[in-house]
N, C-alpha and C positions, 0 to 999 in steps of 0.2 A: 365656872368649871374647875375642880380641883385639880392640882399638878398631877395627882395620881391618875386621874382619868386620861390626861394627855400624854402620860410619859409610858413608853413600850418597856417591858420588864427587863430587856437587855442593857437599857441605859441607865446611869446614875442620876442624871438630872437634864432639864429640858435643854440647856445649853450644849451639853455633849450630844444629844439626840439632834439638835439643829446642826451642829457642825458635821456629824456623820452622814446625814442627809444630803447636805450640801456637797461634801467630798464625793458623795457617791453619785450626785448628779453630773458633777464636773468629770468624773472618771467615765460615766456614761457618754457624755459629749465629746471626749477626747476619742472614744471609739467612733463616734459619728464623723469626726473631722477626718479620720483615717479612711472610713468608708467613702465618703464623698470625695476626699483628696484623690482616690483612685479614680474616679469618674472624671474630675476635673483634668487630670493629668491625661487621660485619654483623649478629652476634648482638645486638649492643647496640642497633642501630637496630631491628631487628624486635621485640625484648623490649620496647622501650618503644612501639612501635606496636601489638602485640598482647599486653598484659600478662596478660589473663585466659587467653588460648589458651596461652600459654608456662607459666604456672602450672598449667593442666589438663594439659598435656603432662609436666610434671615429676611429678605426682601418679602417673602411670603408670610412672615409671622405679622401678627396683628399689634401693631405698635400702640395703638390707642388703647386696646384690653391691657397689653402689658403694663402700660405705663399707669392705667387706672388701678391696676391690681397692685402696683408697686405701691402707690399711695395709700391704698387701702390697708396694706400690710403693715406698712410704716405707721400709719395712725394706729393699728391695734396694738404695736409695740408701746407706744405712748400710754394707751388705756390700760395696758398690762402694768406697766410701771407705776401709774396711779392706783391700780388694785393693790400693789404691794405697799405703796405708801399709806392707803388708807387701812390696810390690815395691820400695819406698824402702830397706827394711831387708835385702832380699835373702833373704827367707824364702820359699823356693819354695814349700813344701808348704802354709804358710798362704795365699800367693797362690792356689794351686789350689784350695783349699777356698772361700775366699771368692769367687773367680771362679765357681766352681761353684753356690754357693748364690745369688748374684744371677741365674745363668741359670735356676736353678729357679724362683725368685720371678718372674722375667719371664715364664717359660712359664705359671706359674699364673695370672698376671693376664690373659695371652691366653685361657687355657682359660675362666676366669671370664667374660671378655667374651663370649667365644663363646656360652656358656650364655645370657647376658643378651640377646644378638642373637637367638637361637632364640625366646626368650620373646617379645620385641616382634614378631618376624615370625608366630608363631602366634597372636597376639592382633590381628594386622593393623594394627600401627602403623608398618609400612614404608610410606613415601610412594609414592605411585602410585594405580592403579585399585582395588586392594584395601585401601586404607586405611579402616578402621573408620568408619562413618558415625556422624553425630549429634555430632561433635567441634565445639568452638567455631571459628569462622574464624580462620585462622592457625596452628591447631595442626600442621597439615601442615609449616609452616615450622620449626617447633620439631624436629619429629622429622627433617626434612631435614638441619638442622644439626647434630642429635645424631649422625646416622649419618656424615656427612661428616667432621665434626671428631674424634669418637671414633675412627672408622675411619681416619683419618690419623694420629691418636696411635697406633693399634694397629700400623699398617704401620711408623713410626719405631721402634716397641718391637721389632717383629720383626727389623728390620735391627740393632737394637742386640744382640738375641740371637744373631743371625749373627756378629757381631763378637766376642762373648764365646766362642762355639765356636772361633774362631780363636786368640783370646788363651789359652784354656785349653790348646789343643794346643801353642802356643808355650811356655806356662809349664811343661808337663810335659816339654819337651824342653830345658829349661834355657836358653832364649833371653833370659830377663831376669835382671837382677842389680841390685845397689845402684848400679852406674853407668849402666845402660841399663834404663828402664821407660817411656820415653816413649809407646809405644803404649797402655800401661795408664791412663797419666795423661790422655791426650787422649781415650780412649774413655771415661773416666769423665765428662769434661766433657759428652760426648753423652747420656750415660745420666742425668745430673742434669737436664740441659735437658729430656729427655722426662719425666721426673718432675715438673719444675716445670710444664710445660704441663698436666699432668693436676691438678695442685693447683688451677689455675684451671678446668679443665673440671668437676671434681667438684661445686662448688657451683653452677656455672651450670645443670648439667643434673640434680642431684638434690636442691637444697636450696632452690629458689625457691619451691616451693609454698607455703610458709608466708607 
């Protein structure tokens, strides 16, 4: 594919286009850090205010599912990194395989998270009128933060899966090469950020009961 077909009209060359896209993604991720940072701050404040309630809430988290999901997501970071490596080397088949594996792992995470949500709802841990009675004061705040923060994380992951579908289509149609793989690289930055957020969420909601 000719460079003119890959280059947007506002850029002088592919190097400038790649640099601009990378800076744009980092700028976007910095706003996401601020967004999640507010939620993490709220968690820290309420965790210190209601330590027993948060420990009790963590007792009701499914540690096995949370651990499996952590392994799934960390593995998806590996396959995403391998996707970028394959793209840099112009290996279209390998790129397609690794993007596909990353997508499968992302969907698996969302499926397991859905199972966990259904368990919490059936056990009446959804904040609101139907919340299980007899829980320590402040436990509702634990589950409120749990559903909000893990739910927002799941939405970000769902968006990432949508991006992977587009990348797979482009890869299968030979739109990437060793000269042009910017969309894969900037998408990998987003995917790794989503995985990093989960690395913090996992101990916050699953491991504090000790």
